[in-house]
C-alpha positions as CSV (number, residue, x, y, z in Angstrom):
1,M,0.0,0.0,0.0
2,G,1.4,3.4,-1.0
3,E,2.5,5.8,1.7
4,D,-0.2,8.3,0.8
5,I,-3.0,5.7,1.0
6,L,-4.6,5.8,4.5
7,V,-7.6,3.5,3.8
8,A,-7.9,0.6,1.4
9,F,-11.0,-1.5,0.7
10,R,-9.9,-4.8,-0.9
11,G,-12.6,-7.0,-2.5
12,V,-15.2,-6.0,0.1
13,Q,-18.7,-7.4,-0.1
14,K,-21.6,-7.1,2.2
15,T,-24.9,-9.1,2.4
16,Y,-27.5,-9.0,5.1
17,D,-29.6,-11.9,3.9
18,G,-26.9,-14.2,2.4
19,D,-28.5,-13.6,-1.0
20,S,-28.4,-10.0,-2.4
21,L,-25.2,-8.0,-2.1
22,V,-25.5,-4.5,-0.7
23,V,-21.9,-3.8,-1.5
24,K,-20.3,-5.8,-4.4
25,D,-16.5,-6.3,-4.6
26,L,-15.5,-2.9,-3.4
27,N,-11.9,-1.8,-4.2
28,L,-11.2,1.7,-3.1
29,D,-8.1,3.6,-2.0
30,I,-8.6,6.7,0.2
31,R,-5.6,9.1,0.2
32,R,-4.2,10.6,3.4
33,G,-5.5,14.1,4.0
34,E,-8.2,14.1,1.2
35,F,-11.9,14.9,1.4
36,L,-13.6,11.9,-0.2
37,T,-17.4,11.8,-0.6
38,L,-19.4,8.6,-1.1
39,L,-22.4,9.8,-3.1
40,G,-25.4,7.9,-4.3
41,P,-29.1,7.2,-3.9
42,S,-30.7,5.4,-1.0
43,G,-29.7,1.7,-1.0
44,S,-26.7,2.2,-3.2
45,G,-24.2,0.9,-0.6
46,K,-22.5,4.1,0.4
47,T,-23.6,4.2,4.1
48,T,-22.9,0.4,4.5
49,S,-19.4,1.0,3.2
50,L,-18.9,3.8,5.7
51,M,-20.3,1.7,8.6
52,M,-17.9,-1.2,7.7
53,L,-15.0,1.3,7.8
54,A,-16.3,2.6,11.2
55,G,-16.6,-1.0,12.5
56,F,-20.4,-0.9,13.1
57,E,-20.8,-3.4,10.3
58,V,-18.6,-6.4,9.4
59,P,-17.7,-7.2,5.7
60,T,-19.1,-10.5,4.5
61,H,-16.0,-10.9,2.3
62,G,-12.8,-9.0,1.7
63,D,-10.8,-6.7,4.0
64,I,-10.4,-3.0,5.0
65,M,-6.9,-1.7,5.8
66,L,-6.2,1.4,7.8
67,A,-2.6,2.7,7.6
68,G,-1.6,-0.7,6.2
69,K,-3.2,-2.8,8.9
70,S,-6.3,-4.9,8.6
71,L,-9.2,-3.7,10.7
72,R,-10.9,-7.1,10.9
73,A,-10.0,-7.7,14.5
74,T,-10.1,-4.0,15.6
75,P,-13.3,-2.9,17.5
76,P,-14.8,0.5,16.6
77,H,-13.4,2.3,19.7
78,R,-9.8,1.3,18.9
79,R,-9.8,2.5,15.2
80,D,-8.8,6.1,15.9
81,I,-11.7,7.3,13.9
82,G,-14.0,10.3,14.6
83,M,-17.7,10.1,13.7
84,V,-20.2,12.7,12.9
85,F,-23.9,11.6,12.4
86,Q,-27.0,13.4,11.1
87,N,-28.7,13.2,14.5
88,Y,-25.7,14.7,16.4
89,A,-25.8,12.0,19.1
90,L,-24.9,14.4,21.9
91,F,-25.5,13.5,25.5
92,P,-28.4,15.7,26.7
93,H,-27.4,15.6,30.4
94,M,-23.9,16.9,29.7
95,T,-22.8,20.5,29.0
96,I,-21.3,21.3,25.6
97,L,-17.8,21.2,27.1
98,E,-18.4,17.8,28.8
99,N,-19.7,16.4,25.5
100,V,-16.5,17.4,23.7
101,M,-14.4,16.2,26.5
102,F,-16.0,12.7,26.5
103,P,-13.8,11.0,23.9
104,L,-10.7,12.2,25.8
105,K,-12.1,10.9,29.1
106,V,-12.6,7.5,27.4
107,R,-9.0,7.6,26.3
108,R,-8.0,8.5,29.9
109,V,-6.5,11.9,29.1
110,A,-5.7,13.9,32.2
111,S,-8.7,16.1,33.2
112,D,-7.0,19.5,32.9
113,D,-5.5,18.6,29.5
114,A,-8.8,17.2,28.3
115,R,-10.6,20.4,29.4
116,Q,-8.1,22.6,27.5
117,R,-8.2,20.5,24.4
118,A,-12.0,20.5,24.5
119,R,-12.0,24.3,24.8
120,D,-9.6,24.6,21.9
121,A,-11.9,22.4,19.8
122,L,-15.0,24.5,20.7
123,A,-13.0,27.6,19.8
124,M,-12.2,26.0,16.4
125,V,-16.0,25.8,15.7
126,R,-16.6,29.2,17.3
127,L,-18.7,27.9,20.2
128,D,-16.3,28.5,23.1
129,A,-18.6,31.1,24.6
130,L,-21.4,28.5,25.0
131,E,-19.4,25.7,26.8
132,S,-21.7,25.6,29.9
133,R,-24.9,25.2,27.9
134,R,-26.6,21.9,27.3
135,P,-27.5,20.5,23.8
136,A,-31.2,21.4,24.1
137,Q,-30.3,25.1,24.5
138,L,-28.5,25.2,21.1
139,S,-29.8,25.5,17.6
140,G,-29.4,22.6,15.1
141,G,-26.4,24.2,13.5
142,Q,-24.7,24.8,16.8
143,Q,-25.4,21.2,17.9
144,Q,-23.8,20.0,14.6
145,R,-20.7,22.1,15.3
146,V,-20.4,20.5,18.8
147,A,-20.6,17.1,17.2
148,L,-17.9,18.2,14.8
149,A,-15.7,19.4,17.7
150,R,-16.2,16.2,19.6
151,A,-15.1,14.1,16.5
152,L,-11.9,16.2,16.1
153,V,-10.9,16.7,19.7
154,F,-8.9,13.5,20.1
155,R,-7.0,14.3,16.8
156,P,-8.0,11.2,14.8
157,Q,-6.3,10.4,11.6
158,L,-9.7,9.8,10.0
159,V,-13.1,11.4,10.4
160,L,-16.3,9.8,9.0
161,M,-19.4,11.9,8.4
162,D,-22.8,10.3,7.7
163,E,-25.3,12.8,6.1
164,P,-24.2,15.3,8.9
165,L,-26.1,18.3,7.4
166,G,-29.3,16.5,6.4
167,A,-31.4,17.9,9.2
168,L,-30.4,21.5,8.6
169,D,-32.3,24.1,6.5
170,K,-30.9,25.0,3.1
171,Q,-29.1,28.2,4.1
172,L,-27.5,26.8,7.2
173,R,-26.6,23.6,5.3
174,E,-24.7,25.7,2.7
175,H,-23.0,27.7,5.4
176,M,-21.9,24.5,7.2
177,Q,-20.6,23.0,4.0
178,I,-18.1,25.8,3.6
179,E,-17.3,25.7,7.3
180,I,-16.4,22.0,7.2
181,K,-14.4,22.5,4.0
182,H,-12.4,25.2,5.7
183,L,-11.8,23.1,8.8
184,H,-10.6,20.2,6.6
185,A,-8.1,22.5,4.9
186,Q,-6.9,23.9,8.2
187,L,-6.5,20.5,10.0
188,G,-5.4,18.3,7.1
189,V,-7.4,15.3,8.5
190,T,-8.7,12.7,6.2
191,V,-12.5,12.9,5.8
192,V,-14.9,10.3,4.3
193,Y,-18.3,11.9,3.9
194,V,-21.6,10.2,2.9
195,T,-24.4,12.2,1.2
196,H,-27.1,11.7,-1.4
197,D,-27.0,15.5,-2.2
198,Q,-24.9,16.0,-5.3
199,T,-24.5,19.7,-4.9
200,E,-23.1,19.1,-1.4
201,A,-20.6,16.6,-2.9
202,L,-19.5,18.9,-5.7
203,T,-19.0,21.8,-3.2
204,M,-17.0,20.0,-0.6
205,S,-15.0,17.1,-2.1
206,D,-11.5,16.5,-3.4
207,R,-12.9,13.3,-5.0
208,I,-16.3,11.7,-5.2
209,A,-17.1,8.0,-5.5
210,V,-20.6,7.7,-7.1
211,F,-22.3,4.5,-5.9
212,N,-25.2,2.7,-7.5
213,D,-26.4,-0.8,-6.9
214,G,-23.5,-1.6,-4.6
215,V,-20.8,-0.6,-7.1
216,I,-18.7,2.5,-7.6
217,Q,-19.8,3.8,-11.0
218,Q,-17.1,6.5,-11.2
219,L,-14.4,7.8,-8.9
220,D,-13.2,11.3,-9.9
221,S,-12.8,15.0,-9.0
222,P,-16.1,17.0,-8.9
223,R,-15.1,18.6,-12.2
224,G,-14.2,15.3,-13.8
225,L,-17.6,13.8,-12.8
226,Y,-19.6,16.8,-14.1
227,E,-17.6,17.4,-17.3
228,L,-17.0,13.8,-18.4
229,P,-19.4,11.3,-16.7
230,R,-18.5,7.7,-17.7
231,N,-22.1,6.5,-18.0
232,S,-25.7,7.7,-18.1
233,F,-26.3,7.0,-14.4
234,V,-23.5,9.4,-13.4
235,A,-24.6,12.0,-16.0
236,H,-28.1,11.9,-14.7
237,F,-27.2,11.8,-11.0
238,I,-24.6,14.7,-11.1
239,G,-26.2,17.9,-12.1
240,E,-29.0,18.5,-14.6
241,N,-29.0,16.7,-17.8
242,N,-31.0,16.4,-21.1
243,V,-31.2,13.0,-22.7
244,L,-31.8,12.4,-26.4
245,H,-32.0,8.8,-27.7
246,G,-30.6,7.6,-31.0
247,T,-28.4,5.2,-32.9
248,V,-24.7,5.6,-33.7
249,E,-24.2,5.9,-37.5
250,S,-20.4,6.5,-37.7
251,V,-17.3,7.1,-35.5
252,T,-14.6,9.6,-36.4
253,E,-11.6,10.6,-34.1
254,G,-13.4,10.4,-30.8
255,F,-16.7,11.7,-32.1
256,V,-19.8,9.9,-33.3
257,Q,-22.5,10.8,-35.7
258,V,-25.9,9.9,-34.1
259,R,-29.2,9.6,-35.8
260,L,-31.8,10.6,-33.2
261,D,-35.1,8.8,-32.9
262,D,-36.9,11.7,-34.5
263,G,-34.6,11.5,-37.6
264,Q,-32.3,14.4,-36.8
265,R,-28.6,13.9,-36.8
266,I,-26.1,15.3,-34.3
267,T,-22.4,14.9,-33.6
268,A,-21.4,14.0,-30.0
269,R,-18.3,13.1,-28.1
270,A,-17.8,9.3,-28.0
271,V,-17.6,8.3,-24.3
272,V,-18.6,4.6,-24.2
273,G,-16.9,3.4,-27.4
274,A,-20.1,2.2,-29.1
275,G,-19.7,1.3,-32.8
276,P,-22.1,1.9,-35.7
277,G,-25.6,0.5,-35.2
278,S,-25.3,0.7,-31.4
279,R,-28.0,2.5,-29.4
280,T,-26.9,5.5,-27.4
281,S,-28.3,8.2,-25.0
282,V,-26.8,11.6,-25.7
283,S,-26.3,13.7,-22.6
284,I,-26.4,17.5,-22.9
285,R,-26.1,20.0,-19.9
286,P,-28.8,22.7,-19.9
287,E,-26.3,25.6,-19.5
288,R,-24.3,24.5,-22.6
289,I,-27.2,25.1,-25.0
290,H,-27.6,28.4,-26.9
291,L,-30.5,30.0,-28.6
292,D,-28.3,32.1,-30.8
293,D,-25.8,31.1,-33.5
294,I,-22.5,29.7,-32.2
295,G,-20.9,28.8,-35.5
296,P,-21.1,26.3,-38.3
297,E,-19.8,23.3,-36.3
298,A,-22.6,23.4,-33.8
299,N,-25.5,21.0,-33.7
300,Q,-28.7,22.7,-34.6
301,L,-31.8,21.3,-33.0
302,P,-35.1,23.0,-33.9
303,G,-38.0,22.9,-31.5
304,L,-40.9,24.7,-29.8
305,I,-40.9,26.7,-26.5
306,E,-43.2,25.1,-23.9
307,E,-42.4,27.4,-20.9
308,T,-40.1,30.2,-19.8
309,I,-39.3,30.7,-16.1
310,Y,-37.4,33.6,-14.6
311,H,-35.0,32.6,-11.8
312,G,-33.3,35.9,-11.1
313,D,-29.7,35.2,-12.3
314,H,-30.8,32.9,-15.0
315,V,-33.8,31.9,-17.2
316,R,-35.0,28.3,-17.6
317,V,-36.6,27.5,-20.9
318,R,-38.5,24.2,-21.3
319,A,-38.7,23.2,-25.0
320,R,-39.9,20.3,-27.1
321,I,-36.8,19.3,-29.0
322,A,-35.9,16.1,-30.9
323,G,-38.9,14.2,-29.3
324,N,-38.1,15.3,-25.7
325,P,-40.9,17.5,-24.4
326,D,-38.9,18.5,-21.3
327,F,-35.7,19.6,-22.9
328,T,-34.2,22.3,-20.5
329,I,-32.2,25.3,-21.6
330,K,-30.5,27.5,-19.0
331,L,-29.8,31.0,-20.1
332,R,-27.9,33.6,-18.2
333,Y,-30.2,36.5,-17.5
334,R,-29.6,39.8,-19.3
335,A,-31.9,42.8,-19.2
336,S,-31.4,43.2,-23.0
337,R,-32.3,39.6,-23.8
338,I,-35.6,39.1,-25.5
339,L,-37.1,36.0,-23.9
340,P,-38.8,33.5,-26.2
341,E,-42.6,33.2,-25.8
342,T,-44.5,29.9,-25.3
343,G,-45.2,28.3,-28.6
344,A,-42.4,30.1,-30.4
345,A,-40.2,28.2,-32.8
346,V,-36.5,28.1,-31.8
347,V,-33.2,26.5,-32.8
348,A,-31.1,25.2,-29.9
349,A,-27.4,25.2,-30.8
350,V,-24.9,23.1,-28.9
351,A,-21.2,22.3,-29.6
352,P,-20.4,18.6,-30.4
353,E,-17.9,18.5,-27.5
354,D,-20.8,19.4,-25.1
355,C,-22.9,16.4,-26.3
356,L,-21.8,13.1,-24.7
357,A,-22.8,9.8,-26.4
358,L,-23.3,7.4,-23.4
359,D,-24.8,4.0,-22.8
360,P,-28.5,3.7,-23.7
361,V,-31.2,4.3,-21.1
362,G,-35.0,4.1,-21.2
């Protein structure tokens, strides 16, 4: 195992009923100091993978290594891992300071030292002025910051976070995303974070492992996942996405000519390596589409406007294009822009490199 690899999953499988695998042959290296997010829908295997790393679940097959050593015989409390849960899991009868001191008391750190380290941890999350309060006297965001301080106070080499911001409102959740990201940069601790929220994953992570059906579909940087998804599931799950179905007619230097099901032809980037005659689903991001001329190389897709919705900084246009009645176009708002009216005929222009020919869906 390389020096920069802190955690390694090797051939890990998990079944609860002896029949269906929740996690299927997971091989994953987690780098020391990185912020890695496990992202996927409910039941995809991401939380089970996290719980096996924490020691709350046992792999049915395979092994998990931490700093080069197997965790099979190591109980959760001896793994040197901090945990942050969605429900905070704070002790209601203890003060905030006592809650943060608790992991140090378990590790038999001297009382004065434990108190000082707990105060330092509370100062780090800007709650040192509230150390004598109890959890019930704090807001949800404050409670989550206490849980964060408690997970970091014993200076673990690894911190696991399971949907930690799921119970917070949108504005507070976005604020906490940035706060956790800054803390990670400041401390250099390795973080493994579980969420089903793709915006959260894109905002916070160094790398993202996209799970579906117990398998990692793609492991990449946020930009890599968004710009070049490897398959239709990832394209659909990360960000917004228009899908047009068709058949590959020809392949030329990394691009394919696709005959769409309504008879139109477009050029798209070849992602899955499908040959002539293969079915494909072409993925196009709404913000990459133009309603004005962008040059002779662009794909031109005529259609009809179904709806125009003003969103402040942008305008969302829903159009019927190439047989898709919900084709979405996202336009940056300009006061001088004349917005298309419902029923108007338009031509959507999109560069070939912004069209991705992926595996067929639907």
